[in-house]
C-alpha positions as CSV (number, residue, x, y, z in Angstrom):
1,X,0.0,0.0,0.0
2,X,1.4,3.3,-1.0
3,X,0.8,7.0,-0.4
4,X,0.5,7.6,-4.1
5,X,-2.3,5.1,-4.6
6,X,-4.0,5.5,-1.3
7,X,-7.5,5.8,-2.9
8,X,-7.0,2.6,-4.8
9,X,-5.7,0.8,-1.7
10,X,-8.7,2.1,0.3
11,X,-11.1,1.0,-2.4
12,X,-9.6,-2.6,-2.2
13,X,-10.2,-2.6,1.5
14,X,-13.7,-1.3,1.1
15,X,-14.5,-4.0,-1.5
16,X,-12.9,-6.6,0.8
17,X,-15.1,-5.4,3.7
18,X,-18.2,-5.3,1.5
19,X,-17.7,-8.9,0.4
20,X,-17.3,-10.0,4.1
21,X,-20.4,-8.1,5.0
22,X,-22.4,-9.5,2.1
23,X,-21.2,-13.0,3.2
24,X,-22.7,-12.4,6.6
25,X,-19.5,-11.7,8.6
26,X,-20.4,-9.0,11.2
27,X,-17.2,-9.4,13.3
28,X,-15.1,-6.3,12.7
29,X,-12.0,-8.1,14.0
30,X,-12.1,-10.5,10.9
31,X,-12.0,-7.7,8.3
32,X,-8.5,-6.5,8.2
33,X,-5.0,-7.8,9.0
34,X,-2.4,-5.8,10.8
35,X,-0.8,-4.3,7.6
36,X,-4.2,-3.2,6.4
37,X,-5.0,-1.6,9.8
38,X,-1.6,0.1,9.7
39,X,-2.5,1.5,6.3
40,X,-5.9,2.8,7.6
41,X,-4.1,4.4,10.6
42,X,-1.6,6.0,8.3
43,X,-4.4,7.9,6.6
44,X,-6.2,8.7,9.9
45,X,-8.9,6.0,9.6
46,X,-10.1,3.2,11.8
47,X,-11.5,-0.2,10.7
48,X,-14.9,0.9,12.0
49,X,-15.0,3.8,9.5
50,X,-14.8,1.2,6.6
51,X,-17.3,-1.1,8.3
52,X,-19.8,1.6,8.9
53,X,-19.6,2.8,5.3
54,X,-20.0,-0.7,4.0
55,X,-22.9,-1.5,6.4
56,X,-24.9,1.6,5.7
57,X,-24.1,1.5,2.0
58,X,-25.3,-2.1,1.8
59,X,-28.4,-1.8,4.1
60,X,-29.6,1.7,3.1
61,X,-28.0,2.3,-0.3
62,X,-26.0,5.2,1.1
63,X,-23.4,6.4,1.4
64,X,-22.3,5.4,-2.1
65,X,-18.6,4.7,-2.6
66,X,-17.9,8.2,-4.0
67,X,-19.6,10.0,-1.1
68,X,-17.8,7.8,1.4
69,X,-14.4,8.3,-0.3
70,X,-14.8,12.1,-0.3
71,X,-15.8,12.0,3.3
72,X,-12.8,9.8,4.3
73,X,-10.5,12.0,2.2
74,X,-11.6,15.1,4.2
75,X,-10.7,13.2,7.4
76,X,-7.4,12.0,5.9
77,X,-6.5,15.6,4.8
78,X,-7.3,17.0,8.3
79,X,-5.3,14.2,9.9
80,X,-2.2,14.8,7.7
81,X,-2.3,18.6,7.5
82,X,-3.8,19.8,10.7
83,X,-2.9,16.9,13.1
84,X,0.4,16.2,11.4
85,X,-0.3,12.4,11.5
86,X,-1.0,12.3,15.2
87,X,-4.0,10.3,16.4
88,X,-6.6,11.8,18.6
89,X,-6.1,11.6,22.3
90,X,-9.8,11.2,23.1
91,X,-12.9,9.4,22.0
92,X,-16.2,11.1,22.4
93,X,-19.1,8.8,23.4
94,X,-22.7,9.2,22.4
95,X,-23.5,10.4,25.9
96,X,-21.1,13.3,25.4
97,X,-22.6,14.5,22.2
98,X,-25.5,17.0,22.1
99,X,-28.9,15.2,22.1
100,X,-30.4,14.4,18.7
101,X,-33.3,16.8,19.4
102,X,-31.1,19.8,20.4
103,X,-31.6,22.8,18.1
104,X,-29.6,25.9,17.2
105,X,-31.5,28.8,15.8
106,X,-34.4,26.4,15.2
107,X,-32.3,23.9,13.3
108,X,-32.6,20.4,14.8
109,X,-29.5,18.2,14.7
110,X,-27.2,21.1,14.0
111,X,-25.5,21.0,17.5
112,X,-25.0,17.3,17.2
113,X,-23.7,17.2,13.6
114,X,-21.3,20.0,14.3
115,X,-19.8,18.2,17.3
116,X,-19.8,14.9,15.4
117,X,-18.0,16.5,12.4
118,X,-15.4,18.1,14.7
119,X,-14.8,14.9,16.5
120,X,-14.7,12.9,13.2
121,X,-12.1,15.3,11.7
122,X,-10.0,14.8,14.8
123,X,-10.5,11.0,14.8
124,X,-12.2,11.2,18.2
125,X,-15.5,9.5,17.7
126,X,-16.1,6.4,19.7
127,X,-16.7,3.2,17.7
128,X,-20.5,3.2,18.2
129,X,-20.9,6.7,16.6
130,X,-20.9,7.1,12.8
131,X,-20.3,10.4,11.0
132,X,-22.7,10.1,8.1
133,X,-25.3,7.9,9.9
134,X,-29.0,8.0,8.9
135,X,-29.7,11.1,11.1
136,X,-26.7,12.9,9.6
137,X,-27.8,12.0,6.1
138,X,-31.3,13.3,6.8
139,X,-29.8,16.6,7.9
140,X,-27.6,16.8,4.8
141,X,-30.5,16.1,2.5
142,X,-32.7,18.7,4.3
143,X,-29.9,21.3,3.8
144,X,-28.6,20.1,0.5
145,X,-25.0,19.7,1.8
146,X,-22.6,17.0,0.9
147,X,-21.1,15.3,4.0
148,X,-17.5,16.0,2.9
149,X,-18.4,19.6,2.2
150,X,-19.8,19.9,5.7
151,X,-16.5,18.6,7.1
152,X,-14.5,21.0,5.1
153,X,-16.7,23.9,6.2
154,X,-16.2,22.8,9.9
155,X,-12.5,22.6,9.2
156,X,-12.3,26.0,7.5
157,X,-14.4,27.7,10.2
158,X,-12.2,26.0,12.9
159,X,-15.5,24.6,14.2
160,X,-16.9,28.1,15.0
161,X,-20.6,27.4,15.5
162,X,-21.8,30.6,13.9
163,X,-19.6,30.4,10.9
164,X,-20.7,26.8,10.2
165,X,-24.3,27.7,10.8
166,X,-24.0,30.5,8.2
167,X,-22.6,27.9,5.8
168,X,-25.7,25.7,6.4
169,X,-28.0,28.7,5.9
170,X,-26.3,29.6,2.7
171,X,-27.0,26.3,1.1
172,X,-30.4,27.7,0.0
173,X,-32.8,25.0,1.2
């Protein structure tokens, strides 16, 4: 696996995971060997990021490969260029996130998705939390925002709530 061809290597791992999932294997520990996990770590990803994308893609038809790749690329870029390849020193649990019903300026889910995006960029979401889950996808559809674009807006705004909210409002929906 190489840095030059990281997207091809990631696609191979995604396809491998998809086959295992379709074959009925739900044990994440069976999906990747140590070299593959090392590759994922080198681009700021965890095996659960692949599994979640495969699981939801297979069960719900989304995210598709391209959406998932762009989202993972945003995480990779943040990991390499902002975090300088250092892994997060924390993992945020579901209980530590804003509730699903919390609003900001009348927009439900915004406080939660903002915190999830920040934590995902930093690699700090606990394994049971998926950036891009069904609730997130509903938010993105309602506001006509691509999940990778939202991550990049959070990154660009340095997670400033008001700046990110202005981005959401500017989407036109």
